DRENDO-1510 file (C-alpha; in Angstrom, 1 decimal, always signed):
<recs>
REC; n; res; u; v; w
REC; 1; UNK; +62.7; +16.2; -28.2 .
REC; 2; UNK; +60.2; +18.5; -26.5 .
REC; 3; UNK; +58.3; +18.9; -29.8 .
REC; 4; UNK; +58.0; +15.1; -30.2 .
REC; 5; UNK; +56.8; +14.9; -26.5 .
REC; 6; UNK; +54.2; +17.6; -27.1 .
REC; 7; UNK; +53.0; +15.8; -30.2 .
REC; 8; UNK; +52.9; +12.5; -28.3 .
REC; 9; UNK; +50.9; +14.1; -25.5 .
REC; 10; UNK; +48.4; +15.7; -28.0 .
REC; 11; UNK; +47.9; +12.3; -29.6 .
REC; 12; UNK; +47.2; +10.7; -26.2 .
REC; 13; UNK; +44.7; +13.4; -25.5 .
REC; 14; UNK; +42.9; +12.6; -28.7 .
REC; 15; UNK; +43.0; +8.8; -28.1 .
REC; 16; UNK; +41.6; +9.2; -24.6 .
REC; 17; UNK; +38.9; +11.8; -25.5 .
REC; 18; UNK; +35.6; +10.9; -23.8 .
REC; 19; UNK; +37.0; +7.6; -22.5 .
REC; 20; UNK; +35.8; +6.4; -19.2 .
REC; 21; UNK; +38.9; +4.9; -17.6 .
REC; 22; UNK; +36.8; +3.0; -15.1 .
REC; 23; UNK; +35.3; +0.9; -17.9 .
REC; 24; UNK; +36.2; -2.8; -18.3 .
REC; 25; UNK; +39.4; -3.4; -20.2 .
REC; 26; UNK; +37.8; -4.5; -23.4 .
REC; 27; UNK; +35.3; -1.7; -23.5 .
REC; 28; UNK; +38.1; +0.8; -22.8 .
REC; 29; UNK; +40.1; -0.6; -25.6 .
REC; 30; UNK; +37.2; -0.3; -28.1 .
REC; 31; UNK; +36.5; +3.3; -27.0 .
REC; 32; UNK; +40.1; +4.3; -27.7 .
REC; 33; UNK; +40.2; +2.4; -31.0 .
REC; 34; UNK; +37.0; +4.3; -32.0 .
REC; 35; UNK; +38.8; +7.6; -31.3 .
REC; 36; UNK; +41.8; +6.5; -33.4 .
REC; 37; UNK; +39.5; +5.7; -36.3 .
REC; 38; UNK; +37.4; +8.9; -36.1 .
REC; 39; UNK; +40.3; +11.4; -35.6 .
REC; 40; UNK; +42.4; +9.7; -38.4 .
REC; 41; UNK; +39.6; +9.6; -41.0 .
REC; 42; UNK; +38.5; +13.2; -40.0 .
REC; 43; UNK; +42.1; +14.3; -40.7 .
REC; 44; UNK; +42.1; +12.5; -44.0 .
REC; 45; UNK; +38.8; +14.1; -44.9 .
REC; 46; UNK; +40.2; +17.6; -44.3 .
REC; 47; UNK; +43.1; +16.8; -46.6 .
REC; 48; UNK; +40.7; +15.5; -49.3 .
REC; 49; UNK; +38.6; +18.6; -48.8 .
REC; 50; UNK; +41.5; +21.0; -49.6 .
REC; 51; UNK; +42.6; +18.8; -52.6 .
REC; 52; UNK; +39.1; +18.7; -54.0 .
REC; 53; UNK; +38.7; +22.5; -53.8 .
REC; 54; UNK; +42.1; +23.0; -55.5 .
REC; 55; UNK; +41.1; +20.6; -58.2 .
REC; 56; UNK; +37.6; +22.2; -58.4 .
REC; 57; UNK; +36.0; +18.8; -57.7 .
REC; 58; UNK; +33.2; +20.4; -55.8 .
REC; 59; UNK; +31.0; +17.3; -55.6 .
REC; 60; UNK; +33.6; +15.5; -53.6 .
REC; 61; UNK; +34.4; +18.6; -51.6 .
REC; 62; UNK; +30.8; +19.0; -50.5 .
REC; 63; UNK; +30.6; +15.3; -49.7 .
REC; 64; UNK; +33.7; +15.7; -47.5 .
REC; 65; UNK; +32.0; +18.6; -45.7 .
REC; 66; UNK; +28.8; +16.7; -45.2 .
REC; 67; UNK; +30.6; +13.8; -43.7 .
REC; 68; UNK; +32.5; +16.0; -41.3 .
REC; 69; UNK; +29.2; +17.7; -40.2 .
REC; 70; UNK; +27.0; +14.7; -40.0 .
REC; 71; UNK; +29.5; +12.0; -38.9 .
REC; 72; UNK; +32.7; +13.3; -37.4 .
REC; 73; UNK; +31.1; +16.1; -35.2 .
REC; 74; UNK; +28.2; +13.9; -33.9 .
REC; 75; UNK; +30.8; +11.1; -33.2 .
REC; 76; UNK; +32.8; +13.5; -31.0 .
REC; 77; UNK; +29.6; +14.5; -29.2 .
REC; 78; UNK; +28.6; +10.9; -28.6 .
REC; 79; UNK; +32.1; +10.0; -27.4 .
REC; 80; UNK; +32.1; +12.9; -25.0 .
REC; 81; UNK; +28.8; +11.8; -23.6 .
REC; 82; UNK; +30.2; +8.2; -23.4 .
REC; 83; UNK; +27.5; +6.8; -25.7 .
REC; 84; UNK; +30.0; +4.3; -27.1 .
REC; 85; UNK; +27.5; +1.9; -28.7 .
REC; 86; UNK; +25.6; +4.6; -30.5 .
REC; 87; UNK; +28.9; +6.1; -31.7 .
REC; 88; UNK; +30.1; +2.7; -32.9 .
REC; 89; UNK; +26.9; +2.2; -34.9 .
REC; 90; UNK; +27.2; +5.7; -36.4 .
REC; 91; UNK; +30.8; +5.3; -37.5 .
REC; 92; UNK; +30.4; +1.7; -38.8 .
REC; 93; UNK; +27.3; +2.4; -40.9 .
REC; 94; UNK; +28.3; +5.9; -42.0 .
REC; 95; UNK; +31.5; +5.0; -43.7 .
REC; 96; UNK; +30.0; +1.9; -45.4 .
REC; 97; UNK; +27.2; +4.0; -46.8 .
REC; 98; UNK; +29.4; +7.0; -47.6 .
REC; 99; UNK; +32.0; +4.9; -49.4 .
REC; 100; UNK; +29.4; +2.9; -51.4 .
REC; 101; UNK; +27.1; +5.8; -52.4 .
REC; 102; UNK; +29.9; +8.2; -53.2 .
REC; 103; UNK; +31.8; +5.7; -55.4 .
REC; 104; UNK; +28.6; +4.9; -57.3 .
REC; 105; UNK; +27.7; +8.6; -57.8 .
REC; 106; UNK; +31.3; +9.9; -58.5 .
REC; 107; UNK; +33.8; +7.1; -59.1 .
REC; 108; UNK; +37.4; +8.4; -58.9 .
REC; 109; UNK; +39.6; +5.9; -60.6 .
REC; 110; UNK; +42.7; +7.6; -59.3 .
REC; 111; UNK; +41.4; +7.7; -55.7 .
REC; 112; UNK; +40.1; +4.1; -55.8 .
REC; 113; UNK; +37.8; +4.8; -52.9 .
REC; 114; UNK; +36.7; +1.1; -52.6 .
REC; 115; UNK; +40.1; +0.1; -51.4 .
REC; 116; UNK; +39.4; +1.8; -48.1 .
REC; 117; UNK; +37.0; -1.1; -47.4 .
REC; 118; UNK; +39.5; -3.9; -46.7 .
REC; 119; UNK; +41.2; -1.6; -44.1 .
REC; 120; UNK; +37.9; -0.8; -42.5 .
REC; 121; UNK; +36.9; -4.5; -42.4 .
REC; 122; UNK; +39.8; -5.1; -39.9 .
REC; 123; UNK; +38.4; -2.3; -37.7 .
REC; 124; UNK; +34.9; -3.9; -37.4 .
REC; 125; UNK; +36.4; -7.2; -36.1 .
REC; 126; UNK; +37.8; -5.4; -33.1 .
REC; 127; UNK; +34.7; -3.5; -32.4 .
REC; 128; UNK; +32.2; -6.4; -32.3 .
REC; 129; UNK; +32.1; -9.8; -30.7 .
REC; 130; UNK; +30.4; -13.1; -31.6 .
REC; 131; UNK; +27.7; -13.2; -34.2 .
REC; 132; UNK; +27.5; -9.4; -34.5 .
REC; 133; UNK; +31.1; -9.3; -35.7 .
REC; 134; UNK; +30.3; -11.8; -38.5 .
REC; 135; UNK; +27.1; -10.1; -39.6 .
REC; 136; UNK; +28.7; -6.6; -39.7 .
REC; 137; UNK; +31.8; -7.9; -41.4 .
REC; 138; UNK; +29.6; -9.2; -44.3 .
REC; 139; UNK; +28.5; -5.7; -45.0 .
REC; 140; UNK; +32.1; -4.8; -46.2 .
REC; 141; UNK; +32.4; -7.3; -49.0 .
REC; 142; UNK; +28.8; -6.7; -50.0 .
REC; 143; UNK; +29.6; -2.9; -50.3 .
REC; 144; UNK; +32.8; -3.6; -52.1 .
REC; 145; UNK; +31.3; -5.9; -54.7 .
REC; 146; UNK; +28.3; -3.6; -55.1 .
REC; 147; UNK; +30.7; -0.8; -56.0 .
REC; 148; UNK; +32.7; -3.0; -58.4 .
REC; 149; UNK; +29.7; -4.2; -60.3 .
REC; 150; UNK; +27.9; -0.9; -60.4 .
REC; 151; UNK; +31.0; +0.8; -61.8 .
REC; 152; UNK; +31.4; -2.0; -64.3 .
REC; 153; UNK; +27.9; -1.6; -65.5 .
REC; 154; UNK; +28.2; +2.2; -65.7 .
REC; 155; UNK; +31.5; +1.8; -67.7 .
REC; 156; UNK; +30.8; -1.2; -69.9 .
REC; 157; UNK; +27.0; -1.6; -69.8 .
REC; 158; UNK; +27.2; -5.2; -68.5 .
REC; 159; UNK; +28.3; -7.2; -65.4 .
REC; 160; UNK; +30.8; -10.0; -65.7 .
REC; 161; UNK; +32.3; -12.2; -63.0 .
REC; 162; UNK; +36.1; -12.4; -63.3 .
REC; 163; UNK; +38.9; -14.2; -61.6 .
REC; 164; UNK; +39.9; -10.9; -60.0 .
REC; 165; UNK; +36.6; -10.9; -58.0 .
REC; 166; UNK; +37.5; -14.3; -56.6 .
REC; 167; UNK; +40.9; -12.9; -55.6 .
REC; 168; UNK; +39.1; -10.0; -53.8 .
REC; 169; UNK; +36.9; -12.4; -52.0 .
REC; 170; UNK; +39.9; -14.5; -50.9 .
REC; 171; UNK; +41.6; -11.2; -49.7 .
REC; 172; UNK; +38.5; -10.4; -47.5 .
REC; 173; UNK; +38.5; -13.9; -46.2 .
REC; 174; UNK; +42.2; -13.7; -45.4 .
REC; 175; UNK; +41.7; -10.4; -43.6 .
REC; 176; UNK; +38.9; -11.9; -41.6 .
REC; 177; UNK; +40.8; -15.0; -40.5 .
REC; 178; UNK; +44.0; -13.2; -39.6 .
REC; 179; UNK; +42.2; -10.4; -37.7 .
REC; 180; UNK; +39.9; -12.9; -36.0 .
REC; 181; UNK; +42.9; -14.9; -34.9 .
REC; 182; UNK; +44.7; -11.9; -33.3 .
REC; 183; UNK; +41.5; -10.9; -31.6 .
REC; 184; UNK; +40.9; -14.4; -30.3 .
REC; 185; UNK; +44.5; -14.4; -29.0 .
REC; 186; UNK; +43.9; -11.0; -27.3 .
REC; 187; UNK; +40.7; -12.2; -25.7 .
REC; 188; UNK; +42.5; -15.4; -24.5 .
REC; 189; UNK; +45.2; -13.3; -22.9 .
REC; 190; UNK; +42.6; -11.0; -21.3 .
REC; 191; UNK; +40.8; -14.1; -19.9 .
REC; 192; UNK; +44.0; -15.3; -18.4 .
REC; 193; UNK; +44.6; -12.0; -16.7 .
REC; 194; UNK; +41.0; -11.9; -15.5 .
REC; 195; UNK; +41.3; -15.5; -14.1 .
REC; 196; UNK; +44.5; -14.6; -12.3 .
REC; 197; UNK; +42.8; -11.6; -10.8 .
REC; 198; UNK; +39.8; -13.7; -9.7 .
REC; 199; UNK; +42.2; -16.3; -8.2 .
REC; 200; UNK; +44.0; -13.7; -6.1 .
REC; 201; UNK; +40.7; -12.5; -4.8 .
REC; 202; UNK; +39.7; -16.1; -3.9 .
REC; 203; UNK; +43.1; -16.6; -2.2 .
REC; 204; UNK; +42.6; -13.6; +0.0 .
REC; 205; UNK; +39.1; -14.7; +0.9 .
REC; 206; UNK; +40.4; -18.2; +1.8 .
REC; 207; UNK; +43.3; -16.9; +3.9 .
REC; 208; UNK; +41.2; -14.4; +5.8 .
REC; 209; UNK; +38.5; -16.9; +6.4 .
REC; 210; UNK; +40.8; -19.7; +7.7 .
REC; 211; UNK; +42.9; -17.4; +9.9 .
REC; 212; UNK; +40.1; -15.4; +11.5 .
REC; 213; UNK; +38.4; -18.2; +13.5 .
REC; 214; UNK; +41.5; -19.6; +15.3 .
REC; 215; UNK; +42.7; -16.1; +16.1 .
REC; 216; UNK; +39.3; -15.4; +17.6 .
REC; 217; UNK; +39.6; -18.5; +19.8 .
REC; 218; UNK; +43.1; -17.6; +20.7 .
REC; 219; UNK; +42.0; -14.1; +21.8 .
REC; 220; UNK; +39.2; -15.7; +23.9 .
REC; 221; UNK; +41.7; -18.0; +25.8 .
REC; 222; UNK; +44.1; -15.1; +26.3 .
REC; 223; UNK; +41.3; -13.0; +27.8 .
REC; 224; UNK; +40.5; -15.8; +30.2 .
REC; 225; UNK; +44.2; -16.0; +31.1 .
REC; 226; UNK; +44.1; -12.4; +32.2 .
REC; 227; UNK; +41.3; -13.2; +34.6 .
REC; 228; UNK; +43.3; -16.3; +35.9 .
REC; 229; UNK; +46.3; -14.0; +36.5 .
REC; 230; UNK; +44.2; -11.5; +38.4 .
REC; 231; UNK; +42.7; -14.2; +40.5 .
REC; 232; UNK; +46.2; -15.8; +41.0 .
REC; 233; UNK; +44.8; -19.1; +39.8 .
REC; 234; UNK; +48.2; -20.7; +38.9 .
REC; 235; UNK; +46.8; -24.0; +37.8 .
REC; 236; UNK; +44.3; -22.6; +35.3 .
REC; 237; UNK; +46.9; -20.0; +34.2 .
REC; 238; UNK; +49.4; -22.8; +33.4 .
REC; 239; UNK; +46.8; -24.7; +31.5 .
REC; 240; UNK; +45.7; -21.7; +29.4 .
REC; 241; UNK; +49.3; -20.9; +28.7 .
REC; 242; UNK; +49.8; -24.3; +27.2 .
REC; 243; UNK; +46.6; -23.9; +25.1 .
REC; 244; UNK; +47.9; -20.5; +23.8 .
REC; 245; UNK; +51.3; -21.9; +23.0 .
REC; 246; UNK; +49.8; -24.9; +21.2 .
REC; 247; UNK; +47.3; -22.7; +19.4 .
REC; 248; UNK; +50.0; -20.2; +18.3 .
REC; 249; UNK; +52.1; -23.0; +16.8 .
REC; 250; UNK; +49.2; -24.5; +14.9 .
REC; 251; UNK; +48.2; -21.0; +13.6 .
REC; 252; UNK; +51.7; -20.5; +12.5 .
REC; 253; UNK; +51.7; -23.8; +10.6 .
REC; 254; UNK; +48.3; -22.9; +9.0 .
REC; 255; UNK; +49.6; -19.5; +7.9 .
REC; 256; UNK; +52.7; -20.9; +6.4 .
REC; 257; UNK; +50.7; -23.6; +4.6 .
REC; 258; UNK; +48.3; -21.0; +3.2 .
REC; 259; UNK; +51.1; -18.7; +2.1 .
REC; 260; UNK; +53.0; -21.5; +0.4 .
REC; 261; UNK; +49.8; -22.5; -1.3 .
REC; 262; UNK; +49.0; -18.9; -2.4 .
REC; 263; UNK; +52.5; -18.6; -4.0 .
REC; 264; UNK; +52.1; -21.9; -5.8 .
REC; 265; UNK; +48.7; -20.8; -7.1 .
REC; 266; UNK; +49.8; -17.3; -8.2 .
REC; 267; UNK; +48.6; -17.9; -11.8 .
REC; 268; UNK; +45.4; -19.9; -11.4 .
REC; 269; UNK; +43.6; -22.3; -9.1 .
REC; 270; UNK; +45.2; -25.6; -10.3 .
REC; 271; UNK; +45.2; -28.8; -8.4 .
REC; 272; UNK; +48.5; -30.5; -7.3 .
REC; 273; UNK; +47.6; -34.1; -7.0 .
REC; 274; UNK; +49.9; -36.2; -4.9 .
REC; 275; UNK; +49.8; -39.3; -2.7 .
REC; 276; UNK; +48.9; -38.4; +0.9 .
REC; 277; UNK; +47.9; -40.2; +4.1 .
REC; 278; UNK; +44.5; -38.8; +4.5 .
REC; 279; UNK; +44.1; -40.3; +8.0 .
REC; 280; UNK; +47.0; -38.3; +9.3 .
REC; 281; UNK; +45.8; -35.2; +7.5 .
REC; 282; UNK; +42.3; -35.4; +9.2 .
REC; 283; UNK; +44.0; -36.1; +12.5 .
REC; 284; UNK; +46.0; -32.8; +12.2 .
REC; 285; UNK; +42.9; -30.9; +11.2 .
REC; 286; UNK; +41.1; -32.3; +14.2 .
REC; 287; UNK; +43.8; -31.1; +16.6 .
REC; 288; UNK; +43.8; -27.7; +15.0 .
REC; 289; UNK; +40.0; -27.4; +15.2 .
REC; 290; UNK; +40.0; -28.3; +18.9 .
REC; 291; UNK; +41.3; -24.8; +19.5 .
REC; 292; UNK; +37.9; -23.5; +18.6 .
REC; 293; UNK; +35.9; -26.5; +20.0 .
REC; 294; UNK; +37.4; -26.4; +23.5 .
REC; 295; UNK; +35.8; -23.1; +24.6 .
REC; 296; UNK; +32.4; -24.5; +23.7 .
REC; 297; UNK; +33.3; -27.8; +25.4 .
REC; 298; UNK; +32.6; -29.7; +22.2 .
REC; 299; UNK; +34.3; -33.1; +21.7 .
REC; 300; UNK; +35.7; -33.9; +18.3 .
REC; 301; UNK; +35.6; -37.6; +17.7 .
REC; 302; UNK; +37.8; -39.2; +15.1 .
REC; 303; UNK; +38.7; -42.9; +15.6 .
REC; 304; UNK; +39.9; -44.4; +12.4 .
REC; 305; UNK; +40.3; -48.2; +12.2 .
REC; 306; UNK; +42.7; -48.1; +9.2 .
REC; 307; UNK; +45.1; -45.7; +7.5 .
REC; 308; UNK; +43.9; -44.5; +4.1 .
REC; 309; UNK; +46.3; -43.3; +1.4 .
REC; 310; UNK; +44.8; -41.5; -1.6 .
REC; 311; UNK; +45.8; -39.2; -4.5 .
REC; 312; UNK; +44.5; -35.6; -4.0 .
REC; 313; UNK; +45.6; -32.0; -3.5 .
REC; 314; UNK; +46.7; -32.0; +0.1 .
REC; 315; UNK; +46.2; -28.2; +0.8 .
REC; 316; UNK; +42.9; -27.9; -0.9 .
REC; 317; UNK; +41.6; -31.0; +0.9 .
REC; 318; UNK; +42.8; -29.6; +4.3 .
REC; 319; UNK; +41.1; -26.3; +3.7 .
REC; 320; UNK; +37.8; -27.9; +2.7 .
REC; 321; UNK; +37.8; -30.4; +5.6 .
REC; 322; UNK; +38.8; -27.7; +8.1 .
REC; 323; UNK; +36.0; -25.4; +6.9 .
REC; 324; UNK; +33.4; -28.1; +7.3 .
REC; 325; UNK; +34.5; -29.0; +10.8 .
REC; 326; UNK; +34.7; -25.3; +11.8 .
REC; 327; UNK; +31.2; -24.8; +10.4 .
REC; 328; UNK; +30.0; -27.8; +12.5 .
REC; 329; UNK; +31.5; -26.3; +15.6 .
REC; 330; UNK; +29.8; -23.0; +15.0 .
REC; 331; UNK; +26.3; -24.6; +14.8 .
REC; 332; UNK; +26.8; -27.2; +17.5 .
REC; 333; UNK; +25.5; -26.8; +21.0 .
REC; 334; UNK; +27.8; -26.6; +24.1 .
REC; 335; UNK; +28.8; -30.0; +25.6 .
REC; 336; UNK; +28.0; -31.9; +22.4 .
REC; 337; UNK; +30.0; -34.0; +19.9 .
REC; 338; UNK; +31.1; -33.8; +16.3 .
REC; 339; UNK; +31.8; -37.2; +14.8 .
REC; 340; UNK; +34.3; -37.4; +11.9 .
REC; 341; UNK; +34.7; -40.6; +9.9 .
REC; 342; UNK; +36.6; -41.8; +6.8 .
REC; 343; UNK; +35.8; -44.7; +4.5 .
REC; 344; UNK; +36.4; -46.0; +0.9 .
REC; 345; UNK; +33.2; -46.7; -1.0 .
REC; 346; UNK; +32.9; -47.5; -4.7 .
REC; 347; UNK; +36.5; -46.6; -5.1 .
REC; 348; UNK; +35.9; -43.1; -3.6 .
REC; 349; UNK; +37.0; -41.6; -0.4 .
REC; 350; UNK; +34.2; -40.3; +1.8 .
REC; 351; UNK; +34.9; -38.0; +4.7 .
REC; 352; UNK; +31.8; -37.3; +6.9 .
REC; 353; UNK; +31.4; -34.6; +9.5 .
REC; 354; UNK; +28.3; -35.1; +11.7 .
REC; 355; UNK; +27.1; -32.6; +14.3 .
REC; 356; UNK; +24.1; -32.6; +16.5 .
REC; 357; UNK; +23.4; -28.9; +16.5 .
REC; 358; UNK; +20.7; -26.6; +15.1 .
REC; 359; UNK; +20.5; -28.2; +11.7 .
REC; 360; UNK; +18.7; -26.5; +8.7 .
REC; 361; UNK; +15.3; -26.0; +7.3 .
REC; 362; UNK; +14.6; -27.8; +4.0 .
REC; 363; UNK; +14.6; -24.6; +1.9 .
REC; 364; UNK; +18.0; -23.6; +3.2 .
REC; 365; UNK; +19.3; -27.1; +2.6 .
REC; 366; UNK; +18.1; -27.1; -1.0 .
REC; 367; UNK; +19.7; -23.7; -1.8 .
REC; 368; UNK; +22.9; -24.3; +0.3 .
REC; 369; UNK; +25.2; -24.9; -2.7 .
REC; 370; UNK; +23.4; -22.7; -5.2 .
REC; 371; UNK; +25.7; -20.4; -7.0 .
REC; 372; UNK; +23.9; -17.2; -6.1 .
REC; 373; UNK; +23.0; -18.2; -2.5 .
REC; 374; UNK; +25.2; -17.0; +0.3 .
REC; 375; UNK; +23.7; -18.2; +3.7 .
REC; 376; UNK; +25.3; -16.5; +6.7 .
REC; 377; UNK; +23.8; -16.8; +10.2 .
REC; 378; UNK; +25.0; -16.6; +13.8 .
REC; 379; UNK; +26.2; -19.7; +15.5 .
REC; 380; UNK; +24.8; -21.2; +18.7 .
REC; 381; UNK; +26.8; -18.7; +20.8 .
REC; 382; UNK; +26.4; -15.8; +18.5 .
REC; 383; UNK; +29.5; -16.5; +16.5 .
REC; 384; UNK; +29.6; -14.4; +13.4 .
REC; 385; UNK; +30.4; -15.8; +9.9 .
REC; 386; UNK; +30.6; -14.8; +6.3 .
REC; 387; UNK; +29.0; -17.8; +4.7 .
REC; 388; UNK; +32.0; -18.2; +2.5 .
REC; 389; UNK; +33.4; -21.4; +4.2 .
REC; 390; UNK; +31.0; -23.9; +2.4 .
REC; 391; UNK; +31.4; -22.2; -1.0 .
REC; 392; UNK; +35.2; -22.3; -0.7 .
REC; 393; UNK; +35.0; -26.0; +0.4 .
REC; 394; UNK; +32.7; -26.9; -2.5 .
REC; 395; UNK; +34.9; -25.2; -5.1 .
REC; 396; UNK; +38.1; -26.8; -3.8 .
REC; 397; UNK; +36.5; -30.2; -3.7 .
REC; 398; UNK; +35.1; -29.9; -7.2 .
REC; 399; UNK; +38.5; -28.7; -8.5 .
REC; 400; UNK; +39.6; -32.3; -7.7 .
REC; 401; UNK; +36.6; -33.8; -9.5 .
REC; 402; UNK; +34.9; -34.5; -6.2 .
REC; 403; UNK; +31.6; -33.4; -4.7 .
REC; 404; UNK; +30.2; -32.0; -1.4 .
REC; 405; UNK; +26.9; -33.3; -0.2 .
REC; 406; UNK; +24.8; -32.3; +2.8 .
REC; 407; UNK; +21.9; -33.8; +4.9 .
REC; 408; UNK; +20.2; -31.9; +7.7 .
REC; 409; UNK; +17.2; -31.8; +10.0 .
REC; 410; UNK; +16.1; -28.7; +11.9 .
REC; 411; UNK; +17.2; -28.9; +15.6 .
REC; 412; UNK; +18.7; -32.4; +15.1 .
REC; 413; UNK; +22.0; -31.6; +13.3 .
REC; 414; UNK; +23.7; -31.9; +9.9 .
REC; 415; UNK; +25.9; -34.4; +8.0 .
REC; 416; UNK; +28.4; -33.1; +5.4 .
REC; 417; UNK; +30.1; -35.6; +3.1 .
REC; 418; UNK; +33.3; -34.8; +1.2 .
REC; 419; UNK; +33.7; -37.3; -1.6 .
REC; 420; UNK; +36.9; -37.6; -3.6 .
REC; 421; UNK; +37.9; -40.0; -6.4 .
REC; 422; UNK; +40.4; -42.5; -5.1 .
</recs>
């Protein structure tokens, strides 16, 4: 058992030779596969070298030595230096050229060197992607048929197309289709893993973003409570205690909601469309956001005339609306209002959040939802933000085939519109 373990450890060392373990998964896999090919064929060449010397076939023996010197050794050097692309080019081209030229110059009917080509053709599919894979793969049947026809001409003095050649072509095509399918399946699996990883990152960002603001407000009220206690102001102490108790309950509800949502979205960010009373949802969000609005003495106004029921993802919509309102609070002046409205227009739900705060310059407004633009600035009372709130909201709304729009004027305020299909 120890011997097998030592052999296994040695093979792992060879496979991982020169491999950068911090590389992306696909590049890591290609680098390891390159080692498998190089070490395997180098071992085979050494065996061929011994056999050729024993059989006094010095031409083939010299060709084996040349291949080891000019391909295998440089390949190990390139792999050690982590020059994977150069190494890949060297190996792929060297064995095509070697197999083709050697078979033409010294054809060994017993060795049947050309039959190495179909096996190597599988290799190239896993080394290259897209159009490169297709072009490089064409080199293998071209080399193969070149060998067949040159040997036929050398042997019989003419070239003749036979049914066997069609069979060879079909074999190459079959190898290509099967190997391409398995590679496509592998890439699909990799994409799913990558999406799951990206989703988890987004979930952590959303949770941290949504919990941070209410906790900051809660800490602010608790700090005031300490002062009220020191001054023995019982009335204000009682009122602040009620605020803290109410805030704690709402934060607990938010945390539970986010945790439930994160569990349900463990695989990917998928919408869960259901019928909800959006009026009640906005009312609950308003009450929650008042925790942050009260210290700045900002009034949140939401006076719906009717109840609206729509089909949407309840949690995604809550997070988006809450982020927009919290953003409005951040950039609103003390003793101002934020007006929230709901309406159905053209069979779409429109939720508007209007503030009368600092607004935005035209350039910032144009780039607000640009993919590579992350605008983060201090609020009217130096509140610090990450700039992620709007991006998160936009993504969650678009996941439901909706859209997020904005209007703004510097020093006059902003209007954000959440539009969802009804």
